[in-house]
C-alpha positions, 0 to 999 in steps of 0.5 A: 758162438760161444756155445757153438765153439764149446760144442765143436771143442768137445767133439774135437777133445773126444776125439783128440782123446781117442787118438792118443789112447790109440798111439802105441809110443809118445814118440809116435806123435805127428807134428802139431799142425798133421795132428790137428789136420787128422784129428779135425777130419776125425771129428768130422767123420764122426758127426757125420757118422751120427746125422740124426744126433748131431741134426737134432743138436743143431736145431737146439742151437738154432732155437737156443740162438733165437732164445738168446736174442730175446728178453727174458719175459719174451724167451718165458712166455716162448718156452711156456707156449711149447710146454707140455704142461697140463693145460697144453697137453689137454688143448693142444697136445701133438703140436707141444708133444712135437715142438718141447723136444726142440728147445732147451732152457739155457746156454749151459744145458745146450753145452751139456746137452752137446756133452751127453750126445756125443757120449751117449746119443752120438755112439748108439746111432752109430751102432744100431742107426738112426731110425732107431735112435730116433724111434728110441728117443721118440718113445722116451720123450712122448712116453715119459711126457704122457706118463708124467702127465698122467701122474699130475693129472691123478695128483690133481684129483687127489689135491696132492699137489699145487693147482700151479702145476697145470701150467709149469714150463716143461721143455728139452731133450731130456727124457728122451736122452735118457731113454737112450741112455738105458737102450746103451745098457745092452749094448755094452759088454754083459760085465758093465751092465748091471753096474751102467743101469745101476748107476743110472737108475740110482743117480735119477732116484736120488734126484727124484728123492732130493728134488721137489719137480715132478720132472725127475720123475719123468726122468726115472719114467723114460729111463723104465721105457729105454730099458724096456726097449730092447727090441729096437737096441738088440740087434745092433748093424752099424758102426762100433759104438764108438772108436775109443773100443780101440783101446778097451780090454777085449772083455769089455766089448759086446762079442754076442752082436753081428758087429765086428769090432775092429781091434788090430791083432799084435804085430809079431816081433821083429817087424815081420807082417 
């Protein structure tokens, strides 16, 4: 319940900030109850506008609730059974390639997923549609998993890693998420694309160098797959990425897209229409 409440507050807070940014004057604030009702309606509408994102998050909540009711030992066994390690990829690849995406290791992972999904997956889905977003996520999840597995298999052949890597635990939505995050690059204004992409690459490359986990290299593979998936995102046909664009300078917003960004022109002085 605490995780569910936290996720709800994340969505409400994001929409509340958007509302505050759109106000012209501080005195334009409505009474607390009216503001709360409007924010709740906007939050519900935002969630409905990204059904794949929040439907997937709901499934993660259910599986997280199942894990929370188990002992640590039983939860570890269940997660290991869904893992895309080399043993399972060799004996039951289709099952684990699908099931591994629907389990998050801990409650903190669920909260982090809610934040990142609201900031990245939902805006992308609102812009390119649910099917393309799911496709981009699947490319990252499946592709990075298989590339990582192939890399580990080669490393084993040359005795570059321990044999225990065959049965490690590897579950969660991170591969798919980073592919979508990379695809989001093409939905930004041209001036923001390079720094955003550099930030993603720099963060994941630094993490991979400082960590000894193979999953960090899988994140880099997912990022590369996302950057290579430009055809999926080049024709944005949904709503604008997020309502907060109304408060951004025009030069930050993509103008080479068929989507019309709803920025209201300033009203003339004197209140004339």
